[in-house]
N, C-alpha and C positions, 0 to 999 in steps of 0.2 A: 580862565583856569578853574576847574572845579575846587570847591572848598577843601576836599580831602587832599588834593595835591598841594595846595597852599599849606595845609596843616603838616603834611609830611616834610615838605621842603623847609618850613620854619623849624621843625624839630631837628632835622639833620644839620641845619646851619646854626642852631642855637639862637634863633631869633624869637622875639616876642611878637605876637599878633595883636594889633590894635584895630578894633573893628566895632561897628554898631550892629553888625550882623549876629543875630542870636544863634545861628548855626555853629559858629566857632565856640560859643558858650557850651552848646550841647556836645560838641566833639571833645571839649576839655573835660567834661564830667564823665563821658564814656571812656575816654582814653587816658585821662590824667596827663600831667606834664611829663616831658616837654612836648610842645612848646607851651609857654604860659600865654594867657589871653587877658588883655585889658579891654573890657567890654564897655563901650561908651553908650550910655542910656540917656542921650540928650534930645531925642526927637529930631525934628528938622533943625539943622544947625549949619551955619556957614563955615567955611574953612577957617576963618579967623576965630569964630567962636570955639571951634574944636581945638585950635592951637592954644587959645587962652585957657580952656578947660584943662588941657594937658599940662600947661605951665603951672596952673593953680594946684594941681595934684601931683606935681613932680616928686615931692618927698614920699608920698604914699606909693607912687609907682616904683621909685627906687627901692624902697623897703620891700615891696612885693617881689620884685625881680631878684633881690638878694637872697631869697630863700627858695627852696625847691619844692616844698610840700604843697603849696596852694596852686591851683590850676587857673583860677579866674579872679581878677580884681574888677569889680563892678563900680563904675563911676557914673554918678548921676549929676544933673545940673544943679 
């Protein structure tokens, strides 16, 4: 599915996009929220490493999603 279709669907359904793809970061800055984007800047990572990273940043992600102004939360390893 093209990124723009994922973007539109996520916005309509009030979902957050979690991705390592910089295209969603660009869409967020052009269009603004919704949806919001959690941009994972981890490089090559296993599924387990991604899950661990999301768990470690759970509080920051929850705070980010609780407000509507910010479009992107960038998470690095």
